[in-house]
SEKE-698302 format. One record per residue (C-alpha): x, y, z. Coordinates in steps of 0.25 Angstrom, whole numbers, padded with zeros to 4 digits, always signed. Layout:
SEKE-698302
XYZ/...
//
This chain:
SEKE-698302
+0049-0298+0953/+0039-0309+0959/+0024-0305+0958/+0016-0302+0970/+0009-0316+0969/+0023-0323+0968/+0028-0316+0980/+0015-0320+0988/+0018-0334+0984/+0032-0332+0988/+0027-0328+1002/+0018-0339+1003/+0029-0349+1000/+0037-0343+1011/+0026-0344+1020/+0022-0359+1017/+0036-0365+1013/+0046-0357+1021/+0038-0354+1033/+0028-0366+1033/+0038-0376+1028/+0026-0381+1019/+0029-0391+1008/+0020-0397+0996/+0008-0405+1002/+0009-0398+1015/-0005-0394+1021/-0006-0379+1024/-0017-0373+1032/-0020-0359+1029/-0028-0352+1040/-0034-0339+1035/-0044-0329+1042/-0058-0329+1037/-0058-0314+1037/-0045-0308+1040/-0051-0294+1041/-0039-0288+1033/-0028-0295+1041/-0024-0306+1031/-0025-0303+1016/-0036-0312+1011/-0028-0316+0999/-0016-0321+1007/-0022-0335+1010/-0025-0338+0996/-0012-0333+0991/-0005-0342+1001/-0014-0354+0998/-0011-0352+0983/+0004-0352+0986/+0003-0365+0995/-0005-0372+0984/+0007-0369+0974/+0017-0374+0984/+0009-0388+0985/+0003-0385+0999/-0011-0390+1003/-0017-0377+1009/-0030-0377+1017/-0036-0364+1020/-0043-0362+1034/-0051-0350+1038/-0052-0345+1052/-0059-0333+1058/-0052-0322+1065/-0054-0322+1080/-0049-0310+1088/-0047-0319+1100/-0041-0332+1097/-0036-0345+1103/-0030-0357+1096/-0036-0362+1083/-0048-0371+1084/-0047-0386+1083/-0051-0387+1069/-0040-0377+1065/-0030-0383+1074/-0032-0397+1067/-0031-0390+1053/-0018-0384+1058/-0013-0397+1063/-0016-0404+1050/-0009-0394+1041/+0006-0394+1039/+0006-0379+1040/-0004-0368+1044/-0004-0354+1040/-0011-0343+1047/-0017-0332+1039/-0026-0328+1050/-0024-0320+1063/-0026-0333+1071/-0012-0338+1068/-0006-0325+1074/-0016-0326+1086/-0011-0339+1090/+0004-0337+1086/+0009-0340+1100/-0001-0351+1103/+0005-0365+1104/+0002-0372+1091/+0000-0387+1096/+0003-0391+1081/+0015-0396+1074/+0011-0390+1060/+0017-0377+1055/+0008-0364+1058/+0011-0351+1052/+0006-0337+1055/+0007-0328+1042/+0010-0314+1045/+0010-0310+1030/-0004-0305+1030/-0006-0302+1015/+0000-0306+1002/+0008-0293+1001/+0015-0297+1014/+0017-0312+1009/+0023-0307+0996/+0032-0297+1003/+0046-0300+1009/+0038-0302+1022/+0032-0315+1016/+0043-0319+1006/+0056-0319+1013/+0060-0333+1017/+0053-0336+1030/+0066-0343+1035/+0073-0329+1034/+0065-0323+1045/+0064-0335+1053/+0080-0335+1053/+0080-0320+1056/+0070-0322+1068/+0080-0332+1074/+0092-0323+1072/+0084-0312+1080/+0079-0321+1091/+0094-0326+1093/+0099-0312+1093/+0089-0307+1103/+0091-0319+1112/+0106-0318+1112/+0106-0303+1115/+0108-0298+1129/+0101-0285+1127/+0089-0281+1118/+0085-0266+1116/+0073-0261+1109/+0069-0247+1105/+0060-0240+1095/+0059-0225+1090/+0047-0222+1099/+0053-0226+1112/+0053-0241+1114/+0065-0245+1122/+0066-0259+1129/+0078-0268+1132/+0081-0282+1138/+0085-0296+1133/+0078-0307+1127/+0077-0321+1133/+0079-0334+1124/+0066-0331+1118/+0065-0337+1104/+0065-0351+1108/+0054-0350+1118/+0039-0348+1118/+0035-0334+1113/+0036-0335+1098/+0024-0339+1089/+0020-0354+1088/+0017-0352+1074/+0026-0348+1063/+0026-0334+1058/+0026-0330+1043/+0034-0322+1040/+0043-0322+1053/+0043-0308+1056/+0047-0307+1071/+0057-0314+1080/+0053-0322+1093/+0046-0313+1103/+0056-0308+1114/+0050-0309+1128/+0049-0295+1135/+0053-0301+1148/+0068-0296+1146/+0065-0282+1142/+0060-0269+1148/+0057-0255+1142/+0047-0248+1134/+0039-0250+1121/+0034-0238+1113/+0021-0240+1106/+0015-0231+1096/+0002-0231+1089/-0005-0243+1096/-0005-0255+1104/-0011-0267+1097/-0013-0282+1098/-0004-0294+1095/-0013-0303+1086/-0016-0312+1097/-0030-0308+1101/-0038-0297+1093/-0045-0289+1104/-0052-0275+1102/-0046-0265+1103/-0034-0272+1098/-0025-0259+1097/-0023-0247+1106/-0020-0233+1100/-0008-0225+1106/-0007-0210+1103/+0008-0209+1107/+0019-0218+1110/+0016-0227+1122/+0027-0234+1130/+0025-0248+1135/+0035-0250+1147/+0038-0264+1150/+0048-0273+1158/+0049-0287+1154/+0035-0293+1152/+0027-0281+1158/+0022-0268+1153/+0025-0259+1164/+0018-0247+1159/+0015-0237+1148/+0020-0223+1145/+0014-0213+1135/+0002-0204+1134/-0008-0206+1145/-0018-0210+1134/-0009-0220+1128/-0005-0226+1141/-0020-0228+1145/-0023-0234+1132/-0012-0244+1132/-0016-0248+1147/-0030-0249+1143/-0027-0258+1131/-0018-0267+1138/-0028-0269+1149/-0039-0272+1139/-0031-0282+1132/-0025-0289+1145/-0039-0289+1151/-0046-0295+1139/-0037-0307+1138/-0033-0308+1153/-0018-0307+1150/-0006-0300+1156/-0009-0286+1151/+0005-0280+1152/+0013-0292+1149/+0024-0291+1137/+0027-0304+1131/+0038-0301+1120/+0042-0293+1109/+0048-0294+1095/+0050-0287+1082/+0048-0289+1067/+0059-0295+1059/+0053-0295+1044/+0056-0283+1036/+0046-0287+1025/+0035-0286+1035/+0027-0274+1031/+0014-0268+1035/+0009-0256+1027/-0003-0251+1034/-0004-0243+1046/-0005-0253+1058/-0017-0245+1064/-0025-0249+1052/-0025-0264+1056/-0018-0267+1069/-0021-0281+1068/-0015-0283+1054/-0003-0274+1057/+0000-0282+1070/-0001-0295+1062/+0011-0293+1053/+0018-0280+1054/+0025-0284+1067/+0035-0292+1058/+0042-0279+1053/+0055-0276+1060/+0049-0262+1062/+0040-0268+1073/+0042-0274+1086/+0030-0279+1095/+0028-0283+1109/+0018-0294+1114/+0011-0288+1126/-0002-0290+1134/-0002-0305+1138/+0009-0314+1143/+0010-0322+1130/+0014-0319+1116/+0010-0311+1109/+0001-0304+1120/-0010-0296+1116/-0004-0282+1114/+0007-0279+1104/+0017-0267+1107/+0023-0263+1094/+0034-0254+1091/+0040-0248+1078/+0055-0248+1073/+0062-0255+1085/+0077-0256+1087/+0081-0269+1094/+0095-0270+1098/+0101-0283+1103/+0114-0281+1111/+0115-0267+1105/+0113-0272+1090/+0100-0266+1084/+0094-0278+1077/+0082-0269+1074/+0084-0255+1072/+0073-0245+1070/+0064-0256+1066/+0073-0262+1056/+0079-0276+1058/+0093-0279+1054/+0095-0294+1053/+0110-0292+1050/+0112-0288+1064/+0109-0301+1069/+0119-0313+1069/+0116-0321+1057/+0107-0310+1051/+0116-0306+1039/+0117-0320+1035/+0102-0321+1035/+0100-0309+1026/+0110-0315+1017/+0102-0328+1016/+0089-0321+1013/+0091-0309+1004/+0076-0306+1003/+0077-0304+1018/+0089-0295+1017/+0081-0287+1007/+0069-0285+1016/+0078-0281+1028/+0085-0271+1018/+0072-0265+1015/+0062-0268+1026/+0047-0265+1026/+0044-0252+1034/+0029-0252+1034/+0024-0258+1047/+0011-0252+1050/+0016-0238+1054/+0008-0226+1052/+0012-0213+1043/+0019-0208+1056/+0029-0220+1055/+0023-0225+1069/+0013-0236+1072/+0000-0228+1074/-0014-0231+1078/-0024-0228+1067/
//
């Protein structure tokens, strides 16, 4: 069995070569936070740097501060990104600008394997191309379906149809590593309700305070197309949700009750072992990639919006076929899915035994701590 350090190097190879298309002599800009506050593993950047050196890459480290509110990188950093063959974000800055236009031809990658354990796990080591292909299969299936129905154990129920969404603006302008979600589906063609347990939280775009809103019971968010039409639940939870939405909407001068889009995780190797409520920012920065989680981009007429609605263990049926069932994704139910699993045996193994820890509490639900 390969050692831990060997698996870290394998994950870094997957990141730099399979995702970044780097070759010996290429210049790689590694952007890291000066103080990640526990968000990124401080040993992750040095490990990737060492792996890049071994691959014959020219690595430059560049440190940036973390800003809770952010715009595009400053001119100095933009020039460095432009001069590099590949830029790797080990900083929340990448996630914050993931939907902004790049304005540059060079490859830019946002790394969602936040520590060495993630990079060394199947989340980091399964060939990047495998999940890139899976994402395309899911996009195609959803686009060609006449009816999509989504439910969850605590009462989510919405239905509708998706426009030809994956080829239009709405997905990230930087590469994700690993690929752990499919393209966001516009909410416009859907109506129903979204059940929320535990909390409302941010999207990783801006880091306002408070960034999360506790919920005592299940809150139902009713929507039709791009509009939240109301909340149902206990009077306390309904009042708290309205206050939180109004606070965020007024803070940024945005369309408070707009729902932009939704999508679910597709990577069974994505694991988050701590309770989400211990660090909402870190949880929202990587756990979303597990098929047990689905999230909506809300509060703002743009992706990803400023408030994320998260639900656990969705069932997603396309023309009556449950592609996700109780939080488990079945690629073999997609046209071309079985062949893809045959092509990548380690991908099949991950789907046969998926990670189940996604930040839920001891109760089995997402909970406010």
